[in-house]
C-alpha beads as a LAMMPS data file, in Angstrom:
LAMMPS data file: protein, C-alpha beads

401 atoms
400 bonds

1 atom types
1 bond types

-500.0 500.0 xlo xhi
-500.0 500.0 ylo yhi
-500.0 500.0 zlo zhi

Masses

1 110.0

Atoms # bond

1 1 1 -0.018 -0.037 0.178
2 1 1 1.621 3.370 -1.031
3 1 1 -0.232 5.704 1.082
4 1 1 -1.346 4.923 4.796
5 1 1 -3.557 7.971 5.169
6 1 1 -6.592 9.443 3.289
7 1 1 -5.933 12.968 2.099
8 1 1 -7.810 15.790 3.681
9 1 1 -9.497 18.598 1.674
10 1 1 -6.391 20.791 2.141
11 1 1 -3.728 18.244 1.124
12 1 1 -2.678 16.683 -2.316
13 1 1 -2.179 13.004 -2.897
14 1 1 1.305 12.946 -4.024
15 1 1 3.569 9.893 -4.663
16 1 1 5.898 9.706 -1.565
17 1 1 8.462 7.765 -3.590
18 1 1 8.531 10.404 -6.163
19 1 1 8.795 13.160 -3.581
20 1 1 11.909 11.387 -2.023
21 1 1 13.491 10.679 -5.581
22 1 1 13.042 14.358 -6.277
23 1 1 14.785 15.480 -3.146
24 1 1 17.661 12.789 -3.338
25 1 1 18.249 13.522 -7.032
26 1 1 18.402 17.224 -6.336
27 1 1 21.055 16.730 -3.702
28 1 1 19.255 18.078 -0.707
29 1 1 19.139 16.579 2.776
30 1 1 15.501 16.374 4.276
31 1 1 16.833 18.855 6.851
32 1 1 17.384 21.574 4.207
33 1 1 14.053 20.950 2.663
34 1 1 12.233 21.231 5.887
35 1 1 14.050 24.500 6.681
36 1 1 13.079 25.957 3.343
37 1 1 9.449 25.028 3.691
38 1 1 9.477 26.169 7.372
39 1 1 8.292 22.597 8.665
40 1 1 9.838 20.106 11.102
41 1 1 12.045 17.624 9.365
42 1 1 9.577 14.940 10.756
43 1 1 7.037 16.254 8.359
44 1 1 9.155 15.839 5.424
45 1 1 10.042 12.368 6.455
46 1 1 6.315 11.591 6.960
47 1 1 5.591 13.011 3.348
48 1 1 8.312 10.458 1.895
49 1 1 7.002 7.616 4.073
50 1 1 3.285 8.261 2.888
51 1 1 2.182 8.821 6.403
52 1 1 0.996 12.318 5.751
53 1 1 0.442 14.435 2.614
54 1 1 1.601 18.076 1.957
55 1 1 -0.777 20.935 1.068
56 1 1 -0.919 22.401 -2.294
57 1 1 1.307 25.332 -1.235
58 1 1 3.930 23.099 -0.010
59 1 1 3.935 21.010 -3.175
60 1 1 4.278 24.155 -4.950
61 1 1 7.006 25.343 -2.565
62 1 1 8.643 21.854 -3.279
63 1 1 8.428 22.293 -7.108
64 1 1 10.207 25.634 -6.776
65 1 1 13.021 24.559 -4.613
66 1 1 13.801 21.401 -6.282
67 1 1 13.317 22.712 -9.696
68 1 1 10.782 20.076 -10.739
69 1 1 7.524 20.542 -12.618
70 1 1 4.522 20.287 -10.338
71 1 1 3.178 17.249 -12.140
72 1 1 6.357 14.981 -11.400
73 1 1 5.108 14.482 -7.841
74 1 1 1.826 12.693 -9.216
75 1 1 3.859 10.132 -11.393
76 1 1 3.215 6.472 -10.620
77 1 1 6.931 5.834 -10.172
78 1 1 10.129 7.968 -10.130
79 1 1 11.715 8.690 -13.523
80 1 1 14.487 6.783 -14.614
81 1 1 17.361 8.970 -15.445
82 1 1 20.944 8.144 -16.055
83 1 1 23.535 9.102 -13.249
84 1 1 24.462 12.770 -13.625
85 1 1 28.113 11.841 -13.695
86 1 1 27.629 10.114 -16.883
87 1 1 26.834 13.385 -18.535
88 1 1 29.836 15.739 -17.789
89 1 1 33.567 15.314 -17.855
90 1 1 35.653 14.510 -14.914
91 1 1 36.160 17.445 -12.623
92 1 1 38.832 18.151 -9.984
93 1 1 37.557 17.787 -6.377
94 1 1 34.199 16.393 -7.546
95 1 1 33.376 12.900 -6.690
96 1 1 30.574 11.395 -8.949
97 1 1 27.359 11.211 -7.056
98 1 1 28.444 13.697 -4.550
99 1 1 27.807 17.052 -6.388
100 1 1 26.481 19.912 -4.400
101 1 1 22.702 20.630 -5.149
102 1 1 23.652 23.886 -6.976
103 1 1 26.176 21.977 -9.398
104 1 1 23.488 19.385 -9.917
105 1 1 21.105 21.949 -10.874
106 1 1 23.439 23.517 -13.349
107 1 1 24.276 20.328 -15.050
108 1 1 20.589 19.446 -15.336
109 1 1 19.743 22.790 -16.748
110 1 1 22.537 22.630 -19.376
111 1 1 21.538 19.269 -20.331
112 1 1 17.957 20.406 -20.718
113 1 1 19.060 23.552 -22.952
114 1 1 21.118 21.095 -25.162
115 1 1 18.156 18.704 -25.707
116 1 1 15.883 21.754 -26.461
117 1 1 18.270 23.181 -28.866
118 1 1 18.424 19.874 -30.796
119 1 1 14.591 19.672 -30.720
120 1 1 14.256 23.253 -32.085
121 1 1 16.843 22.482 -34.874
122 1 1 14.818 19.598 -35.946
123 1 1 11.573 21.277 -35.601
124 1 1 12.971 24.263 -37.863
125 1 1 14.818 21.906 -40.241
126 1 1 18.067 23.478 -39.272
127 1 1 21.368 21.719 -39.741
128 1 1 23.162 20.812 -36.444
129 1 1 26.705 22.420 -36.544
130 1 1 29.380 19.780 -36.357
131 1 1 32.334 20.107 -33.811
132 1 1 35.335 18.907 -35.797
133 1 1 38.230 19.372 -33.624
134 1 1 40.087 16.451 -32.250
135 1 1 42.978 16.175 -29.952
136 1 1 45.225 13.288 -28.867
137 1 1 47.524 13.126 -25.647
138 1 1 50.432 11.903 -27.823
139 1 1 50.380 15.252 -29.335
140 1 1 51.950 18.155 -27.601
141 1 1 49.599 20.647 -25.878
142 1 1 51.320 23.299 -27.875
143 1 1 50.242 21.851 -31.130
144 1 1 46.865 21.378 -29.825
145 1 1 46.525 24.978 -28.605
146 1 1 47.682 26.163 -31.986
147 1 1 44.887 24.132 -33.940
148 1 1 42.544 25.485 -31.584
149 1 1 43.607 29.120 -32.103
150 1 1 43.438 28.554 -35.931
151 1 1 39.956 27.228 -35.616
152 1 1 38.676 30.070 -33.614
153 1 1 40.415 32.421 -36.118
154 1 1 41.159 35.299 -33.708
155 1 1 44.215 37.570 -35.141
156 1 1 46.622 38.653 -32.611
157 1 1 46.249 42.343 -33.626
158 1 1 42.477 42.071 -32.877
159 1 1 43.086 40.547 -29.502
160 1 1 45.618 43.254 -28.515
161 1 1 43.058 45.725 -29.537
162 1 1 40.371 44.738 -27.392
163 1 1 39.303 47.568 -25.127
164 1 1 37.987 45.659 -22.144
165 1 1 37.997 42.191 -20.760
166 1 1 34.276 41.770 -21.345
167 1 1 34.773 42.421 -25.079
168 1 1 37.506 39.664 -24.950
169 1 1 35.040 37.277 -23.161
170 1 1 32.409 37.911 -25.633
171 1 1 34.557 37.552 -28.596
172 1 1 35.977 34.283 -27.324
173 1 1 32.791 32.872 -26.467
174 1 1 31.134 34.122 -29.922
175 1 1 34.236 32.083 -31.759
176 1 1 33.688 28.987 -29.666
177 1 1 30.013 29.077 -30.380
178 1 1 30.791 29.432 -34.031
179 1 1 32.729 25.867 -33.982
180 1 1 29.648 23.921 -32.938
181 1 1 29.789 24.207 -29.026
182 1 1 26.940 25.426 -27.031
183 1 1 28.306 27.942 -24.296
184 1 1 26.226 28.290 -21.103
185 1 1 26.757 30.134 -17.826
186 1 1 25.588 28.925 -14.464
187 1 1 25.165 30.733 -11.062
188 1 1 25.112 29.902 -7.406
189 1 1 27.770 27.440 -7.664
190 1 1 31.003 28.363 -5.743
191 1 1 34.141 28.977 -7.540
192 1 1 35.840 26.596 -5.106
193 1 1 33.854 23.668 -6.328
194 1 1 33.943 24.116 -10.124
195 1 1 34.975 27.048 -12.563
196 1 1 33.905 25.251 -15.804
197 1 1 32.626 21.955 -16.962
198 1 1 31.508 20.367 -20.284
199 1 1 28.974 17.849 -21.481
200 1 1 30.799 15.257 -23.569
201 1 1 27.887 14.696 -26.024
202 1 1 27.921 14.656 -29.963
203 1 1 26.635 16.239 -31.915
204 1 1 26.538 19.678 -30.163
205 1 1 28.630 19.219 -27.077
206 1 1 28.284 22.090 -24.426
207 1 1 30.655 23.913 -22.206
208 1 1 29.442 25.645 -18.964
209 1 1 31.143 28.581 -17.464
210 1 1 30.898 29.640 -13.704
211 1 1 29.081 33.152 -13.723
212 1 1 30.979 34.084 -10.625
213 1 1 34.285 34.054 -12.629
214 1 1 35.778 37.402 -13.868
215 1 1 35.651 37.845 -17.489
216 1 1 39.254 37.305 -18.273
217 1 1 39.132 34.142 -16.049
218 1 1 36.196 33.050 -18.161
219 1 1 38.082 33.136 -21.324
220 1 1 40.729 30.781 -20.106
221 1 1 38.085 28.443 -18.654
222 1 1 36.236 28.371 -21.851
223 1 1 39.111 27.375 -23.882
224 1 1 40.109 24.833 -21.320
225 1 1 36.784 22.993 -21.462
226 1 1 37.161 23.199 -25.272
227 1 1 40.349 21.304 -25.007
228 1 1 38.557 18.593 -23.011
229 1 1 35.953 18.336 -25.724
230 1 1 38.706 17.873 -28.338
231 1 1 40.221 15.228 -26.186
232 1 1 36.815 13.408 -25.775
233 1 1 36.330 13.689 -29.638
234 1 1 39.626 11.831 -29.916
235 1 1 38.472 9.099 -27.381
236 1 1 40.878 10.309 -24.962
237 1 1 38.381 11.187 -22.268
238 1 1 35.147 9.649 -20.991
239 1 1 32.538 11.000 -18.755
240 1 1 33.085 11.431 -14.888
241 1 1 31.382 8.030 -14.208
242 1 1 33.295 6.088 -16.622
243 1 1 36.772 7.718 -16.370
244 1 1 39.135 5.213 -14.590
245 1 1 42.452 7.021 -14.492
246 1 1 44.202 7.612 -11.081
247 1 1 44.374 10.959 -9.692
248 1 1 47.946 11.312 -10.824
249 1 1 47.071 10.423 -14.260
250 1 1 44.136 12.630 -14.420
251 1 1 46.251 15.617 -13.148
252 1 1 48.414 14.963 -16.243
253 1 1 45.283 15.333 -18.447
254 1 1 44.272 18.487 -16.695
255 1 1 47.874 19.860 -17.238
256 1 1 47.537 19.010 -20.840
257 1 1 44.390 20.972 -21.204
258 1 1 45.829 23.998 -19.074
259 1 1 48.858 24.302 -21.324
260 1 1 46.952 23.932 -24.756
261 1 1 44.510 26.511 -23.698
262 1 1 47.116 28.918 -22.650
263 1 1 48.825 28.564 -25.719
264 1 1 45.620 29.124 -27.679
265 1 1 45.048 32.479 -25.662
266 1 1 48.544 33.478 -26.008
267 1 1 50.711 32.221 -28.987
268 1 1 54.338 31.925 -28.558
269 1 1 55.268 34.456 -31.107
270 1 1 52.668 37.058 -29.696
271 1 1 54.242 36.402 -26.353
272 1 1 57.941 36.801 -27.417
273 1 1 56.971 39.851 -29.210
274 1 1 55.529 41.366 -26.115
275 1 1 58.228 40.661 -23.755
276 1 1 61.284 40.884 -26.066
277 1 1 64.540 39.031 -24.603
278 1 1 63.646 38.890 -20.935
279 1 1 65.682 36.500 -19.020
280 1 1 64.451 33.563 -17.440
281 1 1 65.775 34.576 -13.907
282 1 1 64.361 38.114 -14.271
283 1 1 62.195 39.197 -11.616
284 1 1 58.387 40.267 -12.485
285 1 1 56.719 42.733 -10.224
286 1 1 52.974 42.558 -9.559
287 1 1 52.559 45.556 -11.881
288 1 1 54.563 44.355 -14.704
289 1 1 52.647 41.174 -14.917
290 1 1 49.242 42.951 -14.634
291 1 1 50.237 45.280 -17.580
292 1 1 51.420 42.280 -19.534
293 1 1 48.194 40.345 -18.645
294 1 1 46.166 43.421 -19.571
295 1 1 47.537 43.475 -23.242
296 1 1 46.199 39.912 -23.784
297 1 1 43.080 40.352 -21.628
298 1 1 43.969 37.338 -19.529
299 1 1 44.572 37.148 -15.517
300 1 1 48.083 37.977 -14.287
301 1 1 48.068 34.437 -12.836
302 1 1 47.349 32.975 -16.150
303 1 1 50.098 35.142 -17.669
304 1 1 52.638 33.954 -15.001
305 1 1 51.934 30.428 -15.753
306 1 1 52.219 30.976 -19.509
307 1 1 55.563 32.638 -18.839
308 1 1 56.669 29.520 -16.729
309 1 1 55.533 27.127 -19.332
310 1 1 57.601 29.110 -22.072
311 1 1 60.769 29.118 -19.816
312 1 1 60.667 32.689 -19.623
313 1 1 60.173 32.334 -15.888
314 1 1 61.679 29.883 -13.705
315 1 1 59.872 27.685 -11.288
316 1 1 61.474 29.478 -8.291
317 1 1 60.645 32.817 -9.768
318 1 1 57.052 31.615 -10.317
319 1 1 56.600 30.172 -6.951
320 1 1 57.829 33.555 -5.384
321 1 1 55.600 35.591 -7.732
322 1 1 52.397 33.660 -7.202
323 1 1 52.905 33.704 -3.392
324 1 1 53.073 37.491 -3.663
325 1 1 50.111 37.461 -5.964
326 1 1 48.015 35.365 -3.758
327 1 1 48.764 37.636 -0.835
328 1 1 47.953 40.541 -2.920
329 1 1 44.540 39.160 -3.962
330 1 1 43.529 38.124 -0.325
331 1 1 44.007 41.916 0.683
332 1 1 41.405 43.146 -1.868
333 1 1 37.816 43.597 -0.952
334 1 1 35.088 41.415 -2.475
335 1 1 34.352 42.157 -5.956
336 1 1 30.940 43.598 -6.578
337 1 1 28.801 42.101 -9.238
338 1 1 27.556 44.551 -11.866
339 1 1 23.862 45.104 -12.723
340 1 1 22.345 42.985 -15.471
341 1 1 18.900 43.148 -16.936
342 1 1 16.578 40.131 -17.278
343 1 1 17.375 40.031 -21.045
344 1 1 21.025 40.255 -20.214
345 1 1 20.839 37.288 -17.786
346 1 1 18.914 35.155 -20.273
347 1 1 21.578 35.763 -23.045
348 1 1 24.391 35.218 -20.653
349 1 1 22.749 31.925 -19.403
350 1 1 21.782 30.521 -22.770
351 1 1 24.223 32.097 -25.330
352 1 1 23.155 33.752 -28.490
353 1 1 22.802 30.535 -30.560
354 1 1 20.332 29.068 -28.200
355 1 1 18.390 32.606 -27.868
356 1 1 18.343 32.729 -31.649
357 1 1 16.856 29.302 -31.942
358 1 1 14.136 30.015 -29.683
359 1 1 13.009 33.236 -31.166
360 1 1 13.263 31.653 -34.563
361 1 1 11.108 28.747 -33.407
362 1 1 8.678 31.222 -31.731
363 1 1 8.346 33.437 -35.046
364 1 1 7.733 30.390 -37.196
365 1 1 4.815 29.320 -34.884
366 1 1 6.393 26.084 -33.822
367 1 1 6.431 26.981 -30.159
368 1 1 4.263 29.343 -28.128
369 1 1 5.305 32.398 -26.086
370 1 1 4.702 30.205 -23.148
371 1 1 7.348 27.600 -24.411
372 1 1 9.725 30.408 -25.251
373 1 1 9.405 32.029 -22.053
374 1 1 10.027 28.819 -20.269
375 1 1 12.999 27.797 -22.396
376 1 1 14.781 31.256 -21.774
377 1 1 13.546 31.615 -18.123
378 1 1 12.289 35.055 -19.187
379 1 1 9.058 36.927 -19.173
380 1 1 7.727 37.481 -22.597
381 1 1 7.490 41.328 -21.882
382 1 1 11.445 41.374 -22.198
383 1 1 11.423 39.709 -25.535
384 1 1 11.668 43.052 -27.508
385 1 1 14.860 44.031 -25.824
386 1 1 16.304 40.464 -26.474
387 1 1 15.679 40.868 -30.063
388 1 1 17.476 44.219 -29.913
389 1 1 20.388 42.673 -28.263
390 1 1 20.643 39.970 -30.767
391 1 1 20.854 42.624 -33.668
392 1 1 23.560 44.549 -31.873
393 1 1 26.096 41.624 -32.050
394 1 1 27.959 39.848 -29.283
395 1 1 29.950 42.805 -28.079
396 1 1 28.576 45.177 -25.567
397 1 1 27.602 45.671 -21.929
398 1 1 29.812 45.340 -19.010
399 1 1 28.438 42.659 -16.761
400 1 1 27.196 39.127 -16.936
401 1 1 25.441 38.892 -13.780

Bonds

1 1 1 2
2 1 2 3
3 1 3 4
4 1 4 5
5 1 5 6
6 1 6 7
7 1 7 8
8 1 8 9
9 1 9 10
10 1 10 11
11 1 11 12
12 1 12 13
13 1 13 14
14 1 14 15
15 1 15 16
16 1 16 17
17 1 17 18
18 1 18 19
19 1 19 20
20 1 20 21
21 1 21 22
22 1 22 23
23 1 23 24
24 1 24 25
25 1 25 26
26 1 26 27
27 1 27 28
28 1 28 29
29 1 29 30
30 1 30 31
31 1 31 32
32 1 32 33
33 1 33 34
34 1 34 35
35 1 35 36
36 1 36 37
37 1 37 38
38 1 38 39
39 1 39 40
40 1 40 41
41 1 41 42
42 1 42 43
43 1 43 44
44 1 44 45
45 1 45 46
46 1 46 47
47 1 47 48
48 1 48 49
49 1 49 50
50 1 50 51
51 1 51 52
52 1 52 53
53 1 53 54
54 1 54 55
55 1 55 56
56 1 56 57
57 1 57 58
58 1 58 59
59 1 59 60
60 1 60 61
61 1 61 62
62 1 62 63
63 1 63 64
64 1 64 65
65 1 65 66
66 1 66 67
67 1 67 68
68 1 68 69
69 1 69 70
70 1 70 71
71 1 71 72
72 1 72 73
73 1 73 74
74 1 74 75
75 1 75 76
76 1 76 77
77 1 77 78
78 1 78 79
79 1 79 80
80 1 80 81
81 1 81 82
82 1 82 83
83 1 83 84
84 1 84 85
85 1 85 86
86 1 86 87
87 1 87 88
88 1 88 89
89 1 89 90
90 1 90 91
91 1 91 92
92 1 92 93
93 1 93 94
94 1 94 95
95 1 95 96
96 1 96 97
97 1 97 98
98 1 98 99
99 1 99 100
100 1 100 101
101 1 101 102
102 1 102 103
103 1 103 104
104 1 104 105
105 1 105 106
106 1 106 107
107 1 107 108
108 1 108 109
109 1 109 110
110 1 110 111
111 1 111 112
112 1 112 113
113 1 113 114
114 1 114 115
115 1 115 116
116 1 116 117
117 1 117 118
118 1 118 119
119 1 119 120
120 1 120 121
121 1 121 122
122 1 122 123
123 1 123 124
124 1 124 125
125 1 125 126
126 1 126 127
127 1 127 128
128 1 128 129
129 1 129 130
130 1 130 131
131 1 131 132
132 1 132 133
133 1 133 134
134 1 134 135
135 1 135 136
136 1 136 137
137 1 137 138
138 1 138 139
139 1 139 140
140 1 140 141
141 1 141 142
142 1 142 143
143 1 143 144
144 1 144 145
145 1 145 146
146 1 146 147
147 1 147 148
148 1 148 149
149 1 149 150
150 1 150 151
151 1 151 152
152 1 152 153
153 1 153 154
154 1 154 155
155 1 155 156
156 1 156 157
157 1 157 158
158 1 158 159
159 1 159 160
160 1 160 161
161 1 161 162
162 1 162 163
163 1 163 164
164 1 164 165
165 1 165 166
166 1 166 167
167 1 167 168
168 1 168 169
169 1 169 170
170 1 170 171
171 1 171 172
172 1 172 173
173 1 173 174
174 1 174 175
175 1 175 176
176 1 176 177
177 1 177 178
178 1 178 179
179 1 179 180
180 1 180 181
181 1 181 182
182 1 182 183
183 1 183 184
184 1 184 185
185 1 185 186
186 1 186 187
187 1 187 188
188 1 188 189
189 1 189 190
190 1 190 191
191 1 191 192
192 1 192 193
193 1 193 194
194 1 194 195
195 1 195 196
196 1 196 197
197 1 197 198
198 1 198 199
199 1 199 200
200 1 200 201
201 1 201 202
202 1 202 203
203 1 203 204
204 1 204 205
205 1 205 206
206 1 206 207
207 1 207 208
208 1 208 209
209 1 209 210
210 1 210 211
211 1 211 212
212 1 212 213
213 1 213 214
214 1 214 215
215 1 215 216
216 1 216 217
217 1 217 218
218 1 218 219
219 1 219 220
220 1 220 221
221 1 221 222
222 1 222 223
223 1 223 224
224 1 224 225
225 1 225 226
226 1 226 227
227 1 227 228
228 1 228 229
229 1 229 230
230 1 230 231
231 1 231 232
232 1 232 233
233 1 233 234
234 1 234 235
235 1 235 236
236 1 236 237
237 1 237 238
238 1 238 239
239 1 239 240
240 1 240 241
241 1 241 242
242 1 242 243
243 1 243 244
244 1 244 245
245 1 245 246
246 1 246 247
247 1 247 248
248 1 248 249
249 1 249 250
250 1 250 251
251 1 251 252
252 1 252 253
253 1 253 254
254 1 254 255
255 1 255 256
256 1 256 257
257 1 257 258
258 1 258 259
259 1 259 260
260 1 260 261
261 1 261 262
262 1 262 263
263 1 263 264
264 1 264 265
265 1 265 266
266 1 266 267
267 1 267 268
268 1 268 269
269 1 269 270
270 1 270 271
271 1 271 272
272 1 272 273
273 1 273 274
274 1 274 275
275 1 275 276
276 1 276 277
277 1 277 278
278 1 278 279
279 1 279 280
280 1 280 281
281 1 281 282
282 1 282 283
283 1 283 284
284 1 284 285
285 1 285 286
286 1 286 287
287 1 287 288
288 1 288 289
289 1 289 290
290 1 290 291
291 1 291 292
292 1 292 293
293 1 293 294
294 1 294 295
295 1 295 296
296 1 296 297
297 1 297 298
298 1 298 299
299 1 299 300
300 1 300 301
301 1 301 302
302 1 302 303
303 1 303 304
304 1 304 305
305 1 305 306
306 1 306 307
307 1 307 308
308 1 308 309
309 1 309 310
310 1 310 311
311 1 311 312
312 1 312 313
313 1 313 314
314 1 314 315
315 1 315 316
316 1 316 317
317 1 317 318
318 1 318 319
319 1 319 320
320 1 320 321
321 1 321 322
322 1 322 323
323 1 323 324
324 1 324 325
325 1 325 326
326 1 326 327
327 1 327 328
328 1 328 329
329 1 329 330
330 1 330 331
331 1 331 332
332 1 332 333
333 1 333 334
334 1 334 335
335 1 335 336
336 1 336 337
337 1 337 338
338 1 338 339
339 1 339 340
340 1 340 341
341 1 341 342
342 1 342 343
343 1 343 344
344 1 344 345
345 1 345 346
346 1 346 347
347 1 347 348
348 1 348 349
349 1 349 350
350 1 350 351
351 1 351 352
352 1 352 353
353 1 353 354
354 1 354 355
355 1 355 356
356 1 356 357
357 1 357 358
358 1 358 359
359 1 359 360
360 1 360 361
361 1 361 362
362 1 362 363
363 1 363 364
364 1 364 365
365 1 365 366
366 1 366 367
367 1 367 368
368 1 368 369
369 1 369 370
370 1 370 371
371 1 371 372
372 1 372 373
373 1 373 374
374 1 374 375
375 1 375 376
376 1 376 377
377 1 377 378
378 1 378 379
379 1 379 380
380 1 380 381
381 1 381 382
382 1 382 383
383 1 383 384
384 1 384 385
385 1 385 386
386 1 386 387
387 1 387 388
388 1 388 389
389 1 389 390
390 1 390 391
391 1 391 392
392 1 392 393
393 1 393 394
394 1 394 395
395 1 395 396
396 1 396 397
397 1 397 398
398 1 398 399
399 1 399 400
400 1 400 401
């Protein structure tokens, strides 16, 4: 027998097994759900055991908190979904099945957007773009970085002419989207947990970037994720659930991706032209490194790492400089987020290709305005501004959040 009590006129008959599944799959302990709904944890346990039933308001609150459709709680049995770790690449410090609730939600939302994108393309008769870059671990990361840079087609003179880090980030993002990768942003996940991740799917792989990251940091993280996608396309990587390398072996893969991404961001010739014949044992002040990093629109730490990789900085100099840099960063006040309008947020979350697909499907009467609003998590009243932003191109604005 599924339920042990008859529902009163003020309660709903939900499936307790589905309710428990929704909570556990979202990563929340019963205590946290109880606190959010302002009830005792014994009440939540009673719901999940079928001893009591929640009210309509409580089910609605559960739906919002767990980010599940209201209808899911009335299913005859819990949905059968693949483990979340079967969807994304292996991540440092993340044990499959033990992702934070915020990270679990971010991955689910990325998966949903990708599935919606494929569905909309099929509905519109649009061709799915092909991601054709492949990398192997028996190559040098310098070669892989050069190949990625060539595919993104960013001239060095253009890069050195970018006026702000935001312009750099939006340009890199647009170029990555142009080679068949969906680029999403997610919020509410701490930077200490993850800065970026990628969905190892084909066709139409996706890269997700933490919205808390500074713009010049986002550029590096994005190219780092693209290198992982290239390695996955070359059968060198599997999902987090299937990846069997030891910790030390995996660090070598991470290191490969870091070096390749840094070489894609800062080609060797451009770096040599910028620094001249600087000796490897020469010291670098914080201001010197900041000024050099600003030329390429990368972080000073990324620039220092790049100098070390090229032999322009010895390991001893690098460790000394990094220690000074970390002390400096720790002394800074917390960074304030800039203001972003609802259309800004929708564009930053979903990316221009996905937004364009939704609006094209809406204009072709393939989806309703309600569907479009749900896909973009945006009220229909903001769609006019969203269309204006698409017409203006990818460069503009000063904040992602």
